[in-house]
C-alpha positions in Angstrom: 63.1 99.6 108.9 60.9 99.5 105.7 57.6 97.6 105.9 57.5 94.3 103.9 55.5 94.4 100.7 53.1 91.5 100.0 53.8 90.0 96.6 50.3 89.0 95.3 51.6 87.0 92.4 53.7 84.7 94.6 51.2 84.6 97.5 47.7 85.4 96.2 45.0 86.2 98.8 43.2 83.1 99.9 39.6 82.7 98.6 37.0 81.2 100.9 35.7 78.0 99.3 32.8 76.9 101.6 30.3 79.5 102.8 26.7 79.9 103.7 23.8 80.5 101.5 23.9 84.3 101.8 26.9 86.5 101.5 26.8 90.3 101.8 29.7 92.5 100.7 31.3 94.7 98.0 31.5 93.5 94.4 35.1 93.4 93.3 35.2 92.0 89.7 34.3 89.4 87.2 36.9 86.9 86.2 37.3 85.5 82.7 34.2 83.7 81.6 34.1 80.3 79.8 31.4 78.0 78.5 30.2 74.8 80.1 27.9 72.2 78.5 24.7 71.2 80.3 24.4 67.4 80.8 21.3 65.9 79.2 19.8 62.8 80.8 19.4 60.1 78.2 16.1 58.5 79.5 14.3 61.9 79.4 15.7 62.7 76.0 14.7 59.3 74.6 11.2 59.6 75.9 10.7 63.1 74.4 12.4 62.1 71.1 10.3 58.9 70.6 7.1 60.6 71.5 7.8 63.6 69.2 8.8 61.3 66.3 5.6 59.4 66.7 3.5 62.6 66.5 5.6 63.8 63.5 5.0 60.5 61.7 1.3 60.4 62.4 1.0 64.1 61.3 3.0 63.4 58.1 0.8 60.4 57.3 -2.4 62.5 57.9 -1.1 65.3 55.7 -0.2 62.9 52.9 -3.7 61.5 53.0 -5.3 64.9 52.9 -3.0 66.4 50.3 -2.7 63.3 48.2 1.1 63.6 48.2 3.8 63.6 50.8 4.1 66.9 52.7 7.3 68.9 52.9 7.6 68.7 56.7 10.0 70.9 58.4 13.4 69.4 59.3 14.0 68.7 63.0 17.3 68.4 64.9 18.7 64.9 65.0 19.1 62.9 68.1 22.9 63.3 68.1 22.4 67.1 68.1 19.9 66.9 71.0 22.2 64.6 73.0 24.8 67.3 73.0 23.5 69.7 75.7 23.4 73.4 75.4 26.4 75.5 76.3 26.0 78.3 78.8 28.3 81.0 80.0 30.0 80.6 83.4 31.4 83.8 84.8 33.4 83.6 88.1 32.8 86.7 90.3 34.5 87.9 93.4 33.2 89.9 96.3 34.8 91.2 99.5 32.5 90.1 102.3 31.5 92.4 105.2 33.7 90.2 107.3 36.8 91.1 105.2 37.0 87.6 103.5 37.4 87.2 99.7 34.6 85.1 98.2 34.5 83.6 94.8 31.3 82.2 93.2 30.1 81.2 89.7 27.4 83.1 87.8 25.6 80.8 85.2 24.0 82.4 82.2 24.1 86.0 80.9 23.8 89.0 83.2 24.3 92.5 81.9 27.8 93.7 82.9 26.5 97.1 83.9 24.0 95.7 86.4 26.7 95.4 89.0 29.6 97.9 89.2 32.8 97.7 91.1 32.3 98.5 94.8 28.5 98.1 94.7 27.1 96.7 97.9 25.5 93.4 97.1 23.9 90.5 98.8 24.3 87.1 97.0 22.3 83.9 97.5 24.3 80.9 96.5 24.0 77.1 96.5 26.6 74.4 96.3 27.0 72.6 93.0 27.1 68.8 92.6 30.8 68.8 92.0 32.5 69.8 95.3 35.5 71.2 93.4 33.4 74.0 91.9 32.7 77.3 93.6 29.0 77.8 94.7 26.5 78.8 92.1 24.8 82.2 92.3 21.0 81.9 92.5 20.1 85.6 93.1 21.9 88.9 93.6 20.4 91.9 95.3 22.3 95.1 94.4 21.8 97.1 97.6 23.3 100.2 96.0 20.8 100.4 93.2 18.0 98.4 94.8 18.0 96.0 91.8 17.3 92.2 92.0 19.3 90.1 89.5 18.4 86.5 88.8 20.6 84.7 86.2 18.7 82.2 84.0 20.9 79.4 82.6 19.5 77.1 80.0 17.6 74.0 81.0 16.9 70.7 79.2 13.4 72.0 78.4 14.7 75.2 76.8 17.3 73.1 74.9 14.6 70.9 73.4 12.3 73.8 72.6 8.5 74.3 72.9 7.9 72.8 69.4 9.4 69.5 70.2 7.8 69.4 73.7 4.4 70.0 72.1 5.1 67.3 69.6 6.1 65.0 72.4 2.9 65.7 74.3 0.9 64.9 71.2 3.0 61.8 70.7 2.3 60.6 74.2 -1.4 61.1 73.6 -1.3 59.1 70.4 0.7 56.3 72.0 -1.7 56.3 75.0 -4.7 56.1 72.6 -3.1 53.3 70.6 -2.3 51.3 73.7 -5.8 51.8 75.1 -7.4 50.8 71.8 -5.1 47.7 71.6 -6.1 46.7 75.2 -9.8 47.2 74.5 -9.7 45.1 71.3 -7.9 42.2 73.0 
């Protein structure tokens, strides 16, 4: 009697959804990647934007006093643009664990496709995401075959705002603090 053939299109192999923080196994493949937008918290964004705008206005006023005419300050991104968070690449990846189970996890950010090759022995540290429907997020990959450590770096709110705006916001907070202190002293 012929042996039954498993139809993988009708009955795909089950993927383990909940698993511990470290999984060791063989890398199988990357699935199709897509982009996801990083959520930006409004209170933090408002604080940084107001403080940076304050510093920019004071700087522009000082430049106009020194030059005798209005300066041609650089244009900055608008609040609406900043409110829309940065998009980052999400690449689902699958590994066959040493226990024989099929594990799927999400890799956030860019990682060179040649850093992990099919059937490389890897150890992956993951953590659960806020949304329980999503697969765990990869924090670190140790490629045991090549002795290489891979750490994906997705964008953050701070990298989205940029160092220029963060420096302006720090200067703006100092200016606001000095103005409030001066106002309290003179009262």
